[in-house]
C-alpha positions as CSV (number, residue, x, y, z in Angstrom):
1,M,-42.9,144.0,77.7
2,R,-41.1,145.9,75.0
3,N,-38.0,146.2,77.3
4,T,-38.0,142.5,77.8
5,V,-38.1,141.7,74.1
6,F,-35.5,144.3,73.4
7,S,-33.1,142.9,76.0
8,Q,-33.6,139.3,74.7
9,K,-32.6,140.5,71.2
10,I,-29.7,142.7,72.2
11,Y,-28.2,140.7,75.0
12,P,-26.7,137.9,72.8
13,F,-25.0,140.5,70.6
14,L,-23.6,142.4,73.6
15,L,-22.3,139.1,75.1
16,A,-20.6,138.1,71.8
17,A,-19.0,141.5,71.5
18,Y,-17.8,141.3,75.1
19,K,-16.3,137.8,74.5
20,W,-14.6,139.2,71.3
21,Y,-13.1,142.0,73.5
22,L,-11.8,139.6,76.1
23,L,-10.3,137.4,73.4
24,T,-8.4,140.3,71.8
25,P,-5.0,139.4,73.3
26,E,-5.3,135.8,72.4
27,R,-6.5,136.6,68.9
28,S,-3.6,139.1,68.3
29,L,-0.9,136.7,69.5
30,D,-2.5,133.9,67.4
31,T,-2.1,136.0,64.2
32,A,1.5,137.0,65.1
33,Y,2.4,133.4,65.8
34,Q,1.0,132.1,62.5
35,A,3.0,134.8,60.7
36,A,6.2,133.7,62.5
37,I,5.5,130.1,61.5
38,K,5.2,131.1,57.8
39,I,8.5,133.0,58.0
40,K,10.2,129.9,59.5
41,E,8.7,127.7,56.8
42,I,10.1,129.9,54.0
43,E,13.6,129.9,55.7
44,D,13.6,126.1,56.1
45,K,12.3,125.4,52.6
46,H,14.1,127.9,50.5
47,F,17.1,129.2,52.5
48,N,18.3,126.0,54.4
49,G,17.2,127.5,57.8
50,N,19.0,130.8,57.3
51,K,17.4,134.2,57.2
52,I,15.6,135.3,54.0
53,D,18.5,137.0,52.3
54,S,20.1,136.8,48.8
55,E,23.5,135.8,50.3
56,F,22.1,132.5,51.5
57,T,20.6,131.3,48.2
58,M,21.2,131.1,44.5
59,H,17.7,132.4,43.5
60,S,17.3,135.1,40.9
61,A,16.5,138.7,41.6
62,S,12.7,138.4,40.8
63,V,12.4,135.3,43.1
64,M,14.1,137.2,45.9
65,D,11.8,140.2,45.4
66,Y,8.9,137.7,45.7
67,F,10.2,136.3,49.0
68,Q,11.1,139.8,50.3
69,G,7.5,141.0,49.6
70,D,6.1,138.1,51.6
71,L,8.6,138.7,54.4
72,Q,7.7,142.3,54.6
73,K,4.0,141.5,54.9
74,L,4.6,138.9,57.5
75,L,6.9,141.1,59.6
76,K,4.4,143.9,59.4
77,T,1.6,141.5,60.6
78,V,3.8,140.4,63.5
79,Q,4.6,144.0,64.5
80,M,1.0,145.2,64.3
81,R,-0.5,142.2,66.1
82,L,2.1,142.2,68.9
83,T,1.5,145.9,69.4
84,E,-2.3,145.2,69.6
85,F,-1.5,142.3,72.0
86,K,0.6,144.5,74.3
87,A,-2.1,147.2,74.4
88,S,-4.9,144.8,75.2
89,R,-2.8,143.1,77.9
90,W,-2.2,146.5,79.5
91,F,-5.9,147.0,80.0
92,S,-6.5,143.5,81.5
93,N,-6.9,143.0,85.2
94,E,-8.2,140.4,87.7
95,S,-11.8,141.6,87.3
96,K,-11.7,141.0,83.6
97,Q,-10.1,137.6,84.0
98,K,-12.9,136.6,86.4
99,A,-15.5,137.9,83.9
100,A,-13.8,135.8,81.2
101,I,-14.2,132.7,83.3
102,K,-17.9,133.5,83.9
103,V,-18.7,133.8,80.2
104,G,-16.8,130.5,79.5
105,I,-13.4,131.8,78.2
106,E,-10.4,129.7,79.2
107,Y,-6.9,131.1,78.6
108,S,-3.9,128.9,77.8
109,S,-1.3,128.0,80.4
110,P,1.7,130.3,81.1
111,A,4.1,127.6,79.8
112,L,2.6,127.7,76.4
113,I,2.6,131.5,76.5
114,L,6.3,131.6,77.1
115,E,7.1,128.9,74.5
116,K,5.2,130.6,71.9
117,L,6.6,134.1,72.5
118,E,10.1,132.7,72.6
119,F,9.6,131.1,69.2
120,I,8.3,134.5,67.8
121,D,11.3,136.3,69.2
122,Q,13.8,133.8,67.8
123,V,12.3,133.9,64.3
124,T,12.0,137.7,64.1
125,C,15.2,138.8,65.9
126,K,17.2,138.3,62.7
127,Y,15.3,141.1,61.0
128,T,15.5,143.8,63.6
129,N,18.8,145.3,62.5
130,N,18.6,148.5,60.4
131,D,21.2,147.4,57.9
132,I,20.0,143.9,57.2
133,S,21.9,143.6,54.0
134,T,25.3,143.6,55.8
135,N,24.3,141.6,58.9
136,Y,23.9,137.9,58.7
137,E,22.8,135.1,60.9
138,N,25.4,132.8,62.4
139,P,25.2,129.5,60.5
140,N,26.3,127.6,63.6
141,S,23.4,128.8,65.6
142,P,20.8,126.1,66.4
143,T,17.6,126.2,64.3
144,V,14.4,127.0,66.0
145,E,11.5,124.7,65.5
146,P,7.9,125.7,66.4
147,P,6.4,123.6,69.2
148,T,4.4,120.8,67.8
149,D,1.7,121.0,70.4
150,L,1.1,124.6,69.6
151,I,0.9,123.9,65.8
152,K,-1.6,121.2,66.3
153,S,-3.6,123.1,68.9
154,Q,-5.6,126.2,68.1
155,Q,-5.2,127.7,71.6
156,F,-2.8,130.6,72.0
157,T,-2.1,132.8,74.9
158,P,-0.9,136.4,75.3
159,Q,2.1,137.7,77.0
160,T,4.5,140.5,76.0
161,S,5.4,141.9,72.6
162,Q,8.6,142.8,70.8
163,K,8.7,145.4,68.2
164,V,9.7,144.2,64.7
165,N,11.5,146.4,62.2
166,Q,9.7,146.5,58.9
167,N,12.9,146.7,56.9
168,T,13.5,143.7,54.8
169,S,16.5,142.5,52.9
170,K,16.8,143.7,49.3
171,G,17.0,141.9,46.1
172,K,20.2,141.1,44.2
173,A,20.0,144.2,42.2
174,N,20.0,146.4,45.4
175,T,22.3,144.5,47.7
176,T,25.6,145.9,48.7
177,G,28.1,144.6,51.2
178,I,31.7,144.9,52.5
179,L,32.8,141.9,50.5
180,P,31.9,141.0,46.9
181,R,28.8,138.8,46.6
182,S,30.7,136.3,44.5
183,I,32.8,135.3,47.6
184,F,29.6,134.4,49.5
185,N,28.2,132.6,46.5
186,T,31.4,130.6,46.1
187,I,31.3,129.6,49.8
188,T,27.7,128.6,49.4
189,R,28.5,126.6,46.3
190,L,31.3,124.7,48.1
191,Q,29.0,123.9,51.0
192,V,26.5,122.5,48.5
193,E,29.1,120.4,46.7
194,L,30.5,119.0,50.0
195,D,27.1,118.0,51.2
196,P,26.5,114.2,51.1
197,D,23.1,114.7,49.7
198,S,24.3,117.0,46.9
199,E,23.6,114.5,44.1
200,Q,20.0,114.2,45.2
201,D,19.8,118.0,45.4
202,V,21.2,118.3,41.9
203,V,18.6,115.8,40.5
204,K,15.9,117.6,42.4
205,N,17.0,121.0,41.1
206,F,17.2,119.6,37.5
207,R,13.7,118.3,37.8
208,K,12.5,121.7,39.1
209,A,14.3,123.4,36.2
210,K,12.8,121.1,33.7
211,Q,9.3,121.5,35.2
212,R,9.8,125.3,35.2
213,S,10.8,125.3,31.6
214,I,7.8,123.2,30.6
215,I,5.4,125.4,32.5
216,S,7.0,128.6,31.1
217,I,7.0,127.4,27.4
218,R,3.4,126.1,27.8
219,F,2.3,129.4,29.3
220,I,4.0,131.4,26.6
221,L,2.2,129.4,23.9
222,L,-1.1,129.9,25.8
223,L,-0.5,133.6,25.8
224,I,0.0,133.6,22.1
225,I,-2.5,130.9,20.9
226,V,-5.5,131.8,23.2
227,P,-5.9,135.5,22.1
228,L,-5.3,134.5,18.4
229,L,-8.0,131.8,18.6
230,T,-10.3,134.1,20.4
231,H,-9.8,136.7,17.8
232,Q,-10.5,134.4,14.9
233,L,-13.4,132.5,16.4
234,S,-15.2,135.7,17.7
235,K,-14.6,137.3,14.3
236,V,-16.1,134.4,12.4
237,L,-18.8,133.2,14.8
238,I,-20.0,136.3,16.6
239,V,-18.8,139.6,15.2
240,G,-18.9,138.7,11.5
241,P,-22.5,137.7,11.3
242,L,-23.6,140.8,13.3
243,V,-21.6,143.2,11.2
244,E,-22.9,141.6,8.0
245,H,-26.4,141.8,9.3
246,F,-26.3,145.5,10.2
247,R,-24.1,146.6,7.3
248,N,-26.0,145.5,4.2
249,D,-25.5,146.7,0.6
250,K,-28.1,149.5,1.0
251,T,-27.3,151.0,4.4
252,G,-23.6,150.3,4.9
253,E,-21.0,152.9,3.9
254,V,-18.4,151.8,1.4
255,F,-15.6,153.9,2.7
256,L,-14.9,154.4,6.5
257,N,-12.5,157.3,6.0
258,R,-11.2,159.7,3.4
259,E,-8.0,157.7,2.8
260,M,-10.0,154.7,1.6
261,E,-12.0,156.9,-0.7
262,E,-8.8,158.4,-2.2
263,E,-7.4,154.9,-2.7
264,G,-10.6,153.8,-4.6
265,L,-10.4,157.0,-6.8
266,L,-6.8,156.3,-7.5
267,A,-7.6,152.7,-8.5
268,L,-10.2,153.9,-11.0
269,Q,-7.8,156.5,-12.4
270,K,-5.1,153.9,-12.9
271,F,-7.6,151.5,-14.5
272,E,-8.6,154.2,-17.0
273,E,-5.0,155.1,-17.8
274,R,-4.1,151.5,-18.3
275,I,-6.9,151.0,-20.8
276,K,-5.7,154.0,-22.8
277,F,-2.1,152.9,-22.5
278,E,-2.8,149.3,-23.8
279,A,-4.8,150.8,-26.7
280,L,-1.8,153.0,-27.7
281,I,0.7,150.2,-27.5
282,S,-1.4,147.7,-29.5
283,N,-2.3,150.3,-32.1
284,A,-5.9,149.3,-31.6
285,P,-8.7,151.8,-32.3
286,A,-9.6,154.0,-29.4
287,L,-12.6,152.8,-27.3
288,G,-15.8,154.7,-27.6
289,S,-17.1,156.7,-24.8
290,E,-19.9,154.2,-24.1
291,E,-17.5,151.2,-24.0
292,L,-15.1,153.1,-21.8
293,E,-18.0,154.1,-19.5
294,T,-19.2,150.5,-19.3
295,K,-15.7,149.2,-18.3
296,M,-15.3,152.0,-15.8
297,K,-18.7,151.1,-14.2
298,E,-17.7,147.4,-14.0
299,K,-14.4,148.4,-12.4
300,A,-16.2,150.8,-10.0
301,E,-18.4,147.9,-8.8
302,K,-15.4,145.8,-8.2
303,V,-13.6,148.6,-6.3
304,K,-16.8,149.2,-4.3
305,E,-17.1,145.5,-3.2
306,E,-13.4,145.4,-2.4
307,F,-13.5,148.4,-0.1
308,R,-16.8,147.4,1.4
309,R,-15.2,144.1,2.4
310,E,-12.2,146.0,3.8
311,S,-14.4,148.3,5.8
312,D,-16.4,145.4,7.2
313,N,-13.2,143.6,8.0
314,A,-11.9,146.7,9.9
315,I,-15.0,146.9,12.0
316,K,-14.8,143.2,12.7
317,N,-11.2,143.6,13.8
318,V,-12.1,146.2,16.4
319,F,-14.6,144.0,18.2
320,A,-12.5,140.8,17.7
321,D,-9.5,142.6,19.2
322,I,-11.6,143.5,22.2
323,F,-12.5,139.9,22.8
324,A,-8.8,138.9,22.4
325,V,-7.7,141.5,24.9
326,I,-10.3,140.3,27.4
327,S,-9.2,136.7,27.0
328,F,-5.6,137.7,27.4
329,T,-6.4,139.6,30.6
330,V,-8.5,136.8,32.0
331,L,-5.6,134.4,31.3
332,L,-3.2,136.6,33.2
333,L,-5.5,137.0,36.2
334,L,-6.0,133.2,36.4
335,S,-2.4,132.3,36.1
336,K,-0.5,134.2,38.8
337,S,1.5,131.2,39.7
338,S,2.5,130.6,36.1
339,I,3.5,134.3,35.8
340,A,5.9,133.9,38.8
341,V,7.4,130.7,37.2
342,L,7.7,132.6,33.9
343,K,9.6,135.5,35.5
344,E,12.0,133.0,37.2
345,F,12.5,131.3,33.8
346,F,13.3,134.5,32.1
347,D,15.7,135.5,34.9
348,H,17.6,132.2,34.5
349,V,17.7,132.5,30.7
350,V,18.7,136.1,30.6
351,Y,21.2,136.3,33.4
352,G,22.6,132.9,32.4
353,L,23.8,134.2,29.1
354,S,27.4,135.2,28.6
355,D,28.5,138.8,28.7
356,S,28.9,139.0,24.9
357,A,25.4,137.5,24.4
358,K,23.9,140.0,26.8
359,A,25.6,142.9,25.0
360,F,24.5,141.5,21.6
361,I,20.8,141.4,22.7
362,I,21.0,144.9,24.2
363,I,22.5,146.4,21.1
364,L,20.0,144.6,18.9
365,F,17.1,145.7,21.0
366,T,18.2,149.4,21.1
367,D,19.0,149.6,17.4
368,V,15.6,148.2,16.4
369,F,13.4,150.2,18.7
370,V,15.4,153.4,19.5
371,G,18.1,153.5,16.8
372,F,18.5,156.2,14.2
373,H,16.6,154.2,11.6
374,S,13.8,153.1,14.0
375,P,11.3,155.9,13.0
376,H,10.6,154.2,9.7
377,G,9.7,151.0,11.5
378,W,7.4,152.9,14.0
379,E,5.7,154.7,11.1
380,V,5.0,151.5,9.3
381,L,3.7,149.9,12.5
382,L,1.4,152.7,13.4
383,E,0.0,153.0,9.9
384,G,-0.6,149.3,9.9
385,I,-2.5,149.5,13.2
386,S,-4.6,152.4,11.8
387,R,-5.5,150.4,8.7
388,H,-6.3,147.3,10.8
389,W,-8.9,149.2,12.7
390,G,-10.2,151.3,9.7
391,L,-8.9,154.6,11.1
392,P,-7.4,157.4,9.1
393,A,-3.6,157.6,9.6
394,N,-3.0,160.9,11.5
395,H,0.5,161.8,10.4
396,D,0.8,164.6,12.9
397,F,0.2,162.1,15.7
398,I,2.5,159.5,14.2
399,F,5.3,162.1,13.9
400,L,4.8,163.3,17.5
401,F,4.8,159.7,18.7
402,I,8.0,158.9,16.9
403,A,9.6,162.1,18.3
404,T,8.8,161.3,21.9
405,F,8.2,157.5,22.5
406,P,11.6,156.2,21.3
407,V,13.4,158.9,23.3
408,I,11.4,157.9,26.5
409,L,12.1,154.2,25.8
410,D,15.8,154.9,25.3
411,T,16.0,156.8,28.6
412,I,14.2,154.0,30.5
413,F,16.5,151.4,29.0
414,K,19.7,153.4,29.9
415,Y,18.4,153.8,33.4
416,W,17.8,150.1,33.6
417,I,21.4,149.4,32.5
418,F,22.8,152.0,35.0
419,R,20.6,151.0,37.9
420,Y,20.2,147.2,37.8
421,L,22.4,145.6,35.1
422,N,25.5,147.5,36.3
423,R,25.1,146.0,39.7
424,I,24.1,142.5,38.7
425,S,26.5,142.0,35.8
426,P,29.0,144.9,35.4
427,S,31.2,142.9,33.0
428,A,28.2,142.7,30.6
429,V,27.9,146.5,30.7
430,A,31.5,146.9,30.0
431,T,31.2,144.5,27.0
432,Y,28.2,146.4,25.8
433,H,30.1,149.7,25.8
434,N,33.1,148.1,24.0
435,M,30.9,146.6,21.3
436,N,28.9,149.8,20.9
437,E,32.0,151.8,20.4
């Protein structure tokens, strides 16, 4: 009896696992075919049917890196799934085909198999060369369209596989060729200008650029306004009442650190010296000890309340900043598409500047952050942050930071100029060197 119940519970799971095993070739080829369709869609939509390469488009470097990342993932999926398809087909035989028919599995026809594999080969054959940055597709070759019946149908059949190289074409900053890139860009531009539909394309591109600018500016404003509003609202509505509740006049400390205490003492000393100075100037009789002590107590109470508010405000700033950082992080996580549009917007703005404008911005940036007078700015900034959070200004840490961070930043910036900007815009680098001299 127990064996019967056990077999009734286990048999459906074994049957499902066996069906999954028999469908492995079809499932593998299904995934590879869908990846090839996605590659073809990117080529037709963004590269006029050509291969995904920077020479066939006017996109910026960041946009090309985005496409190259998708291409690498899709090619890797095709390679892995076709390898799995080949291995699973090698183990198939007539007995397994008969078993598949018994359990209700129907394979697709051989015609659909060949049509589908031919489409995968024609899409991926352009990316099998080792040096894909110097090998280009023939523009006169006919475009390959996926069979419509296979797109509409969910039935796919296995056959043979073809190994796909994982190398993908690089971005504009890493592309090198036999001829200068400007020649290919000029040829592409002439083809666009001679196209009868060029006016419609210009209008469409203008609308895209306008929409990109609107989205980017709106997203920049959101990145600025949302954290600031979160900081102020959380400070007034949430953090402020809690801090004032737990830090009352009896239990709360007046000074958070020794620097605040020294500032309060210095304020009292200056007040006492000012009273004596005014008495000497006006030739008035000197104040008695009791009157002086009374005024000093009044001033001490004012200093106490002032530094208590400053201490409370510093504690509020710590928690309000945490809420602001959380809101900023959530905004970034929920706006991946806007971040991609913003990167493209900055690429068009920065790389669209003239060489002199690029050089001017570079010199301005380096002089402000890594110039010989930048340590004073960093010192003021770090001391302001410490006071904002109510922390004592550790001058040893500040001096160590100033001695290391600007140097690291300057090294990274010089490497960026040498590695990327020198390839994308060498004339801007030459202008930068001439202006810097």
